C-alpha positions, 0 to 999 in steps of 0.5 A, a space after each residue: 193751216 188750219 189743224 183737224 178738230 179732233 186735235 183741239 183741247 176743247 177742257 177750258 171752252 164754256 161757250 160757243 158762238 155760231 154762224 147760221 148758215 150753212 154752219 148750223 144750217 145745211 142749205 137753208 134748213 135748220 136740221 134735226 140734229 143741229 138743232 139737238 147739238 145746240 139742247 145738248 150745249 145748253 143742258 151741259 152748261 155751255 153758253 151760246 150766242 148766234 152770230 149771223 149775217 141775217 136780219 136783226 128780224 130774225 135774231 128777235 125770234 132767235 132768243 125768244 125760241 132757240 136754246 141761246 143766251 143772245 144772237 147778233 145779227 147783220 154781222 154784228 150791227 146789233 143784238 138781242 137778248 131776253 132778260 127778266 124785263 121780256 127782249 131788249 136790243 143793242 146796236 153798235 152805233 147809235 140811232 143818228 148814225 144809224 139815220 144816216 147810214 141808212 142814206 148811204 145804204 139807199 144811194 148805194 141801192 140805187 146804184 147798184 140798181 142802175 149799173 148791175 140790174 140782175 143782182 137781187 137784194 135777199 129776199 129776207 130784206 124786210 126784216 133788215 135795219 143796218 145793211 143791205 144784203 144781195 143775193 149771190 148764193 140762196 136764190 140766184 148764183 152770180 158769177 164770181 166776176 159779178 160779185 168782185 163788181 158788186 164788192 168794189 161798188 159797195 167799198 167805193 161808198 165808204 162802205 164794207 162788202 163781207 160775203 157768206 155763202 149766201 150773201 154780199 153785205 153793204 156794211 154801212 159802218 164800223 162793225 163786224 161780228 166779233 164786236 158784235 158778239 163783245 158787245 152783246 156778252 158784255 150787256 148780258 152778262 155786265 162783264 168783258 169778253 173771255 174769248 180764250 174761254 169761248 168756240 167760234 163757228 164759222 163757214 165762209 168770208 164775213 166770219 173772217 173777223 171772228 175767225 180771228 179775234 177767238 184763239 180757238 176758232 172753227 170752220 165746218 168742212 165747207 168753209 175750204 172754197 172761201 179760204 182765199 177770201 178768207 186770206 190770213 183770217 182763216 180758223 184754227 181748226 176744221 171739222 171733217 163734216 160739212 154744215 149741221 154735221 160739222 156743226 153737230 161733229 163740234 158739239 160732240 167734241 165738246 160735250 165729250 170733253 166736258 164729261 
């Protein structure tokens, strides 16, 4: 059962991993308060990693311009960070494996276009490198029964199908946010991720692996409609507020413990 954020002993936390859509942002917009909270955490010495289902093309910008140490994209498929040499990137799977996976995704995209013509790919698809995302709640609202049909079709091709508040993804490799975060941490700092020293905050089904992997996992209040899909992989703590306001709530809690 999720416990209120106020009961979290945050004294040992030194880093925050965070989802973006409907966790940091509010209905697609990055608000001033949430972005300010990132800067406050940064100035207080917290390490920060963004972990999103959004394209790796987006994470290039996030790593360059946001006050973060690095960013994980496409639900863990790859990651980027800034070094003294400039922008660096890494992937869970090799270039050869990614080439084979591209063929699987192309076949799957054709099948879904034929069988479920009303379902459209996300409008950020041009920036994706390793997966396909279908719009189920961003610009288009898809009924639950159609989402279930879409998930079944994706899984029939041997892919996993994490569902966020806005997208259903076709993931052809063995990656997730928890694995991507760990790989990025080792790439940046040259040491294994000590999960007990980090908090992860998210809002929906594609955060399930990270909710499960991190001992200190937090859901913004709008995680509640997704609890059935999350099953046993629910966050341990929950904010009182939703979306960006919930992120700011966690930031304030961590900053209070630090001071």
